[in-house]
C-alpha positions in Angstrom: -45.8 64.7 15.8 -47.6 62.7 13.0 -46.1 60.5 10.6 -45.8 62.2 7.4 -48.2 61.0 4.4 -46.0 58.5 1.6 -44.5 59.9 -1.3 -46.1 59.1 -4.8 -44.7 56.5 -5.5 -43.5 55.3 -3.0 -45.9 51.9 -2.4 -46.6 50.7 1.3 -44.2 52.7 3.5 -45.2 54.7 6.5 -43.4 56.1 9.7 -44.3 55.2 13.4 -42.5 56.2 16.9 -40.5 54.6 18.9 -38.0 54.9 22.7 -35.5 54.8 19.8 -36.9 58.1 17.6 -39.1 58.1 14.4 -38.6 54.3 12.0 -39.7 53.5 9.0 -41.6 50.2 7.4 -42.3 48.8 4.4 -45.6 47.1 3.7 -46.2 44.4 0.9 -47.4 41.9 -0.6 -45.7 38.9 -1.5 -45.8 35.1 -2.2 -47.4 33.1 0.1 -46.0 29.7 -2.1 -49.4 28.3 -2.5 -50.1 30.3 -5.8 -51.8 33.3 -3.4 -50.0 36.0 -1.7 -49.5 37.0 2.6 -48.6 40.1 4.0 -45.3 41.3 4.7 -43.7 43.5 6.6 -40.9 44.8 7.9 -39.8 48.1 10.0 -36.8 49.2 11.5 -35.1 51.7 8.9 -34.3 54.6 10.5 -34.5 57.0 7.0 -37.7 57.0 4.4 -35.0 56.3 1.7 -33.4 53.5 3.4 -37.7 51.2 3.6 -37.9 52.8 -0.1 -34.6 51.0 -1.3 -35.5 47.6 0.5 -39.1 47.5 -0.9 -37.6 48.0 -4.4 -35.4 45.1 -3.6 -38.1 43.3 -2.6 -40.2 43.4 -5.4 -37.4 42.7 -7.9 -37.9 39.5 -6.2 -40.9 38.6 -6.6 -40.5 40.0 -9.5 -37.8 38.1 -11.5 -39.5 34.6 -8.6 -36.2 35.1 -6.3 -38.1 35.6 -3.6 -37.6 33.8 -0.2 -39.3 34.7 3.0 -37.2 35.3 6.3 -36.6 31.8 8.5 -35.1 31.9 11.8 -35.4 28.0 10.8 -31.9 26.6 12.1 -29.0 24.4 11.5 -30.0 22.0 13.5 -33.5 21.9 13.3 -33.8 21.4 9.1 -30.4 18.3 8.8 -32.8 16.7 11.4 -35.5 16.6 9.8 -33.8 16.6 6.6 -31.7 13.8 7.6 -35.4 12.1 8.4 -35.7 11.9 4.1 -34.0 10.5 3.6 -34.1 6.8 2.1 -29.8 5.3 2.7 -28.6 2.3 4.7 -28.6 2.0 8.0 -24.5 1.9 7.7 -25.1 5.2 5.8 -27.9 7.2 7.7 -25.7 6.0 10.6 -22.7 8.1 8.9 -24.2 11.1 8.3 -26.1 10.9 11.4 -22.9 11.0 13.6 -20.8 13.5 11.4 -23.8 16.0 11.7 -23.7 15.5 15.5 -19.9 15.8 16.0 -19.3 18.0 13.1 -21.8 20.3 12.1 -24.5 20.5 14.8 -21.2 21.4 17.6 -20.5 24.9 15.5 -23.5 25.8 13.3 -25.8 23.9 14.3 -27.5 27.5 15.7 -27.2 29.5 13.1 -30.4 30.9 10.9 -30.3 28.5 7.3 -30.3 31.4 5.8 -27.8 32.8 7.5 -25.0 30.7 7.1 -22.6 31.7 4.4 -19.2 30.4 1.8 -17.1 32.0 3.9 -19.3 30.9 7.6 -18.5 27.7 6.2 -14.8 27.5 4.9 -14.5 29.2 8.7 -15.8 25.5 10.0 -13.6 22.9 7.7 -10.5 24.8 9.1 -11.5 23.9 13.0 -12.6 21.0 11.8 -9.3 20.1 10.3 -7.0 21.6 13.2 -9.0 20.8 16.2 -12.2 18.2 14.9 -11.7 15.3 16.7 -14.3 13.8 18.8 -13.3 10.1 19.3 -11.8 9.3 22.9 -8.1 8.9 22.8 -7.9 11.8 20.3 -10.3 14.5 21.5 -9.0 17.9 19.8 -7.0 16.7 17.1 -8.1 17.5 13.7 -9.8 15.4 10.8 -8.4 14.4 8.0 -9.1 16.0 4.6 -11.1 13.1 3.9 -13.3 13.3 6.4 -13.6 17.3 5.7 -15.2 16.4 2.4 -17.3 14.0 3.3 -18.6 16.6 5.4 -18.4 19.1 2.9 -20.9 16.4 0.6 -23.5 16.1 3.6 -23.7 19.8 3.5 -23.7 21.1 -0.2 -26.6 18.1 -1.0 -28.6 19.3 2.4 -28.5 23.1 1.3 -29.6 21.9 -2.0 -32.9 20.3 -0.9 -33.0 23.9 1.1 -32.6 25.7 -2.1 -35.7 23.4 -4.1 -37.7 23.8 -0.7 -37.0 27.9 -1.4 -35.5 27.9 1.7 -32.6 30.0 0.6 -31.2 31.6 -2.6 -28.4 29.9 -2.8 -26.4 27.2 -1.8 -23.4 29.0 0.1 -21.5 25.2 0.1 -22.1 25.7 -4.0 -19.8 28.7 -3.1 -16.0 29.5 -3.7 -15.9 30.7 -1.1 -17.0 27.9 0.8 -12.9 26.8 -0.2 -13.1 22.6 1.0 -10.5 20.6 0.9 -9.4 19.3 -2.8 -9.4 16.6 -4.2 -6.4 16.8 -4.6 -5.6 17.5 -0.8 -7.4 14.6 -0.2 -5.2 12.4 -2.4 -1.6 13.8 -0.7 -3.1 13.8 2.6 -3.7 9.6 2.6 -2.5 6.8 4.3 0.1 5.0 1.9 -0.2 1.7 0.6 1.8 -0.4 3.7 2.4 -3.6 1.5 4.4 -6.8 2.5 6.6 -8.3 0.1 6.7 -11.4 -1.4 8.9 -13.3 2.0 7.5 -11.6 4.1 4.2 -13.5 3.2 5.7 -16.2 2.6 6.8 -15.8 6.7 3.4 -15.0 8.3 1.7 -17.6 5.9 3.9 -20.2 7.1 4.3 -18.9 10.4 0.7 -18.9 10.9 0.4 -23.2 9.3 2.6 -23.8 12.0 1.2 -23.4 14.7 -1.8 -24.7 13.8 -4.1 -21.1 13.7 -7.9 -21.3 13.7 -7.4 -18.8 11.0 -5.2 -19.4 8.6 -7.4 -19.8 6.3 -9.0 -16.5 6.5 -5.3 -15.2 5.9 -4.8 -17.3 2.7 -8.4 -16.4 1.2 -7.6 -12.3 1.9 -3.7 -12.5 0.8 -5.3 -15.1 -2.7 -7.8 -12.4 -3.2 -7.7 -9.5 -2.5 -11.3 -9.6 -1.2 -11.9 -6.6 2.1 -12.1 -7.6 5.8 -15.6 -6.6 6.0 -16.1 -8.8 2.1 -14.6 -12.2 4.9 -16.4 -11.8 7.4 -19.8 -11.8 4.9 -18.6 -15.2 3.2 -21.2 -17.6 3.2 -20.6 -21.7 2.6 -22.5 -20.8 -0.6 -20.8 -18.4 -1.7 -17.5 -20.7 -2.2 -18.1 -23.5 -5.5 -15.1 -25.7 -5.0 -16.1 -27.4 -8.6 -15.2 -24.2 -10.5 -12.9 -23.0 -8.3 -14.3 -19.5 -7.4 -15.6 -17.4 -4.0 -19.0 -15.0 -4.6 -18.5 -12.0 -3.4 -22.2 -10.6 -2.8 -22.1 -9.0 0.7 -20.4 -7.2 3.3 -20.5 -7.0 7.3 -20.4 -3.8 8.3 -20.3 -1.4 11.6 -23.6 0.3 12.7 -22.9 2.9 15.3 -25.7 4.8 16.1 -25.6 7.4 19.4 -27.4 5.9 22.5 -27.6 2.7 21.0 -25.1 -0.7 21.8 -22.8 -0.4 18.8 -24.0 -3.8 15.9 -23.5 -5.4 12.6 -25.1 -5.5 9.9 -24.9 -7.4 5.9 -25.0 -5.1 3.1 -23.4 -5.7 -0.4 -20.6 -5.0 -1.1 -19.3 -1.5 -1.4 -19.6 -0.8 -5.1 -23.2 -2.1 -4.8 -21.9 -5.1 -7.7 -21.8 -8.6 -6.7 -18.4 -10.4 -8.0 -16.6 -13.5 -9.2 -13.0 -14.7 -8.5 -11.0 -16.7 -9.5 -9.2 -19.2 -6.8 -6.4 -21.6 -7.2 -5.6 -24.6 -5.0 -3.6 -23.3 -1.9 -7.2 -21.0 -1.2 -9.9 -24.0 -1.9 -7.0 -26.3 0.1 -7.0 -24.0 2.9 -11.2 -23.7 2.7 -11.8 -27.4 2.7 -9.4 -27.5 5.9 -11.7 -24.6 7.7 -14.7 -27.0 6.6 -13.3 -29.8 8.2 -12.5 -27.9 10.8 -16.1 -26.4 11.4 -17.6 -29.1 10.7 -16.6 -31.2 13.2 -17.7 -28.9 15.9 -21.0 -28.8 14.7 -21.9 -29.0 10.8 -24.6 -26.5 11.8 -21.4 -24.0 11.2 -20.9 -25.4 7.3 -24.2 -24.9 6.1 -24.6 -23.8 2.8 -25.9 -20.4 4.6 -22.9 -20.5 7.6 -20.6 -18.1 7.5 -17.2 -19.6 6.4 -15.9 -16.8 9.2 -18.6 -17.1 11.8 -18.4 -16.5 15.3 -18.1 -19.2 17.9 -22.3 -18.5 17.9 -23.2 -18.6 14.2 -22.8 -15.2 14.3 -21.1 -12.2 12.4 -17.9 -11.1 14.1 -18.0 -7.3 14.7 -14.6 -5.9 12.0 -13.5 -4.0 14.1 -12.5 -7.8 16.7 -11.4 -9.6 13.9 -8.5 -6.7 12.7 -7.8 -7.0 16.5 -7.3 -10.5 16.0 -5.2 -9.7 13.2 -2.8 -7.1 15.1 -2.2 -9.8 17.8 -1.1 -12.4 15.6 1.3 -9.3 14.2 2.4 -9.7 17.6 2.9 -13.0 17.9 4.3 -13.8 14.9 6.3 -11.0 16.1 7.6 -13.1 19.8 8.2 -16.2 18.1 10.2 -15.0 14.6 11.8 -12.2 15.6 13.6 -10.5 13.2 12.8 -12.4 10.5 8.5 -11.7 11.3 6.8 -9.6 8.4 6.0 -5.2 9.7 3.7 -4.4 11.3 0.6 -3.8 8.6 -3.5 -3.0 8.9 -5.8 -5.5 8.1 -6.4 -3.7 5.1 -2.7 -3.9 3.3 -3.9 -7.2 2.9 -5.5 -6.3 0.3 -2.3 -4.3 -0.9 -0.4 -7.1 -1.1 -2.5 -8.9 -2.9 -3.0 -6.3 -5.5 0.1 -5.4 -5.5 2.4 -8.3 -6.1 -0.1 -9.1 -9.2 0.7 -5.6 -10.5 4.8 -6.2 -9.9 4.2 -10.3 -11.6 3.4 -8.4 -14.8 -0.7 -9.0 -14.4 -2.4 -6.4 -16.0 -4.2 -3.9 -14.1 -7.7 -4.5 -15.9 -7.4 -7.6 -14.2 -6.4 -6.6 -10.7 -9.6 -4.1 -11.0 -11.5 -7.3 -11.4 -10.4 -9.0 -8.7 -10.3 -6.2 -6.0 -14.5 -4.9 -7.2 -12.5 -0.8 -8.0 -15.6 0.7 -10.4 -13.2 2.0 -12.6 -9.2 1.5 -13.9 -8.8 4.5 -12.5 -9.4 4.0 -8.8 -6.9 0.8 -9.0 -4.0 2.9 -11.5 -3.7 6.0 -8.4 -4.3 3.1 -5.5 -1.0 1.3 -7.0 0.2 4.1 -8.4 4.2 3.1 -6.1 3.9 -0.3 -8.5 4.4 2.4 -11.7 7.9 2.2 -11.8 8.7 -0.8 -11.3 6.6 -2.0 -13.8 8.0 0.6 -16.4 11.3 -0.6 -15.2 10.1 -4.2 -16.3 9.2 -2.9 -19.5 12.0 -0.6 -20.5 14.0 -4.0 -20.1 11.3 -7.2 -21.4 12.1 -4.8 -24.4 15.9 -4.1 -24.4 16.6 -7.7 -23.8 16.3 -11.1 -25.9 16.1 -13.6 -23.1 13.9 -11.3 -20.1 15.8 -12.6 -16.7 12.5 -12.2 -15.2 10.1 -14.0 -17.3 11.2 -17.4 -15.0 10.9 -14.9 -12.0 7.1 -14.1 -13.3 6.7 -17.9 -13.7 7.6 -18.2 -9.7 5.0 -15.8 -8.8 2.3 -16.2 -11.6 1.1 -19.0 -13.7 -0.7 -17.4 -16.9 -3.4 -15.7 -16.9 -6.5 -17.0 -19.5 -10.3 -16.7 -19.2 -12.8 -18.3 -17.7 -16.3 -18.7 -18.6 -15.6 -14.6 -19.3 -13.4 -14.3 -16.5 -9.7 -13.5 -16.0 -8.8 -15.8 -14.1 -5.6 -15.0 -12.1 -4.1 -18.0 -9.4 -0.8 -16.4 -6.8 1.7 -18.7 -6.0 4.0 -15.9 -3.5 3.8 -17.4 -0.4 4.3 -21.1 1.0 1.6 -22.7 2.6 -0.5 -26.4 1.5 -0.6 -26.8 -2.8 
């Protein structure tokens, strides 16, 4: 049977015979991406009307500059090339590649980029939240909403570039159907701050001093300054200014974990990207002087300005995970020695939280706490330490109601007056025993 001739205004539509019967196709010119045109043929339509409708849609997309050339490029192929073109720090790139390798490619890696929809991403996020973990000892457990949100942000950035490349018509991650964990869900699932009380700080630091702990100075610095673990490990003797009574936080030790390579530690800038200066009091300075004398007696190279204050015996920087293990070991030993008088178990990061919490409870302004911790905004400080707000409000109410605030003497025991030094807020904690 000979194919029927095209009707007027049908353009490039023709029929052809297959084993399954008569089929229709359209033939049109489309943009080639370089300012010219190329031929585009699509067949398999069961009716002439279906082919004509598809051709009209194609012409409309070309006319309004929304035409996208069909492609079988998969998510795995695109995300791997896309990651290779990014410019970020080694630690950030390692995190991106890990999320792509463990949480994106196994689920939607074989899916064509053009076939990914908001609904497909929503299904991916739900799967990750229920059974997405791939690290040993936790395989099959759900990922935290914060991690899933980070994966969503990664995909959103990738699809945004795919859109700009003309590969897709819209960003599926920006679709309402994608439904990643909300900011509120991330906050509600975040592990609560678990600080020590002043008495618990006294107990731990006093115990550490009593056993001549070689890391006594590390615990003192963290509790009295609130530096992050990586910032502590990145601290060099050249950052300690005993004359000005300050330490300068300029860098941080971070872990780089890439597939096929041993885990390594690199030194980068602080988390916020900005160095900061923290005023310290006599206890910190004396603890650091004693620590310096101890290390200098072993080898003078350990106390050069470029040497790490809390470095390894070979002079290299500690792996943050392994250093955290040393803190956990100290807690176990402290519990064994002190029994019920020992402080409750916490993470090493909670030493930072303890510093901030005790400052706020002592009446220090949140802005000062923000500057010491290096938070990018006061909002982060207030949200992180919202557990302190009720106590602060009660204290404020009592201060207004009472002519002579009994809390003033308590505050004096914990804090020296807030003043300024060189434009910086100055706070000295007096919340635990130790060399004064």
